[in-house]
C-alpha positions, 0 to 999 in steps of 0.5 A: 795915930800915936807919936812916940816922944822920949822924955829924959830927966836931967839935972838943972846943972851947967851942960846938961842939956848940951850933953843930951844934944850932942849925943843925939847929933852924934848919932845922927838922931834929929830933933823935930820938936822940943820942950823943956820944963824945969825946977831948981833941981832937975828938968824934963826934956820932951823930944820927938826924934826921927828915931825914938828907940834909937834915942832911948837906948843911946841915952839910956846907955849914957846913964840918962834917965829916959822913957818913951811915951805916946803923945798926939800931933795935930795940925791946926791952921797957923792963924789967930784963933786957930789953937783956941778952936782945937782946945775948944773942941776938946774941952766940949769933948771932955778931954783932958790935956796933961801938957802940950807944946808946938811947932811949925810944919814944913809949909808954914800953913799949919802949926802942929800941936803935940799933946799928952792926954790922960787917956790918949785912945779916947782923945784919938777916937775923938779927934780922927772924927774932927775937922783937924788932921791927926798926923802920923808918926812918919809924917812928924818924923819927916817934917 
């Protein structure tokens, strides 16, 4: 149950983030989750949107450097220690995390951790046998 995420490389200049979000909004693309990392020269916006292929094509047509990659979304109890528990499980199973970010689901009971693993297929094989709920793309897009 992989989730497609778009990654956009942008110059670290005034208004560039606005341009991306305005373009998505003007094309009825809803941002479900967002992560932004930057350096002094550029930033990487990672987004989960309701239609990643459409978002990719629109951003590419507007001359943004954009790609689609696969991440895994895992629901974890939104309680103290919930993240530590899932990270312990992942570590015990020797799964390497490249990066992660989170949001809270619509019920408010769970947090959704979005993970990028160095071996997504292995991570999925392990996590689908775990006590944690791996979310499919449709569920994530509709939260």
